[in-house]
C-alpha positions in Angstrom: 1.6 -6.0 -4.0 0.0 -8.2 -1.3 -2.1 -6.8 1.7 0.7 -7.2 4.2 3.1 -5.1 2.3 0.7 -2.4 1.6 -0.4 -2.2 5.3 3.4 -1.8 6.0 3.4 1.2 4.0 0.4 2.6 5.7 1.4 1.9 9.2 4.3 4.1 10.1 5.5 2.1 13.1 6.2 -1.1 11.0 9.9 -2.0 11.0 10.0 -3.4 7.2 8.1 -0.1 5.9 11.2 2.2 5.3 13.0 -0.6 3.4 9.9 -1.2 1.3 9.5 2.4 0.5 13.3 2.6 -0.3 12.9 -0.4 -2.7 9.8 1.0 -4.4 11.4 4.4 -4.7 14.7 2.9 -6.0 12.8 1.2 -9.0 13.0 3.3 -12.3 9.3 2.8 -13.1 7.7 1.0 -10.2 4.6 -1.0 -11.5 2.7 -2.3 -8.5 0.3 -4.9 -9.3 -2.4 -6.6 -7.1 -5.8 -8.2 -7.3 -9.1 -6.5 -6.6 -9.1 -8.2 -3.0 -6.3 -5.9 -1.9 -8.9 -3.0 -1.4 -11.3 -5.0 0.7 -8.6 -6.8 2.7 -6.4 -3.7 3.2 -9.5 -1.6 4.5 -10.7 -4.5 6.7 -7.2 -4.9 8.1 -6.5 -1.2 8.8 -10.0 -0.5 10.4 -9.3 -3.4 12.8 -5.8 -2.2 13.7 -6.0 1.5 13.2 -9.8 3.1 12.6 -8.1 6.6 11.4 -6.0 4.8 8.8 -8.3 4.4 5.7 -7.6 8.1 4.3 -3.8 7.3 3.9 -4.7 3.7 2.6 -6.9 5.1 -0.1 -3.9 7.2 -1.3 -2.0 4.2 -1.5 -4.6 2.1 -3.2 -4.9 5.0 -5.8 -1.1 4.6 -6.5 -1.3 0.8 -6.8 -4.2 1.4 -9.3 -2.4 4.2 -11.4 1.3 2.8 -11.3 0.9 0.6 -14.4 -1.8 2.6 -16.1 0.8 5.5 -16.5 -1.0 7.7 -14.0 
């Protein structure tokens, strides 16, 4: 998952967010993979656009980290 896609899931007003959520939900066993840079880039991007966003962002980052680990 890249930073842009993750931020679309966090920001409720993104036009592509619902389609991305539906695609992820429609996958039998979603395994979201990303580099360690996602954490840094997503937090920086979220703080720039919407300062109260990091708590929701942190929950999604945890989902990405756990999705392939069986968590």
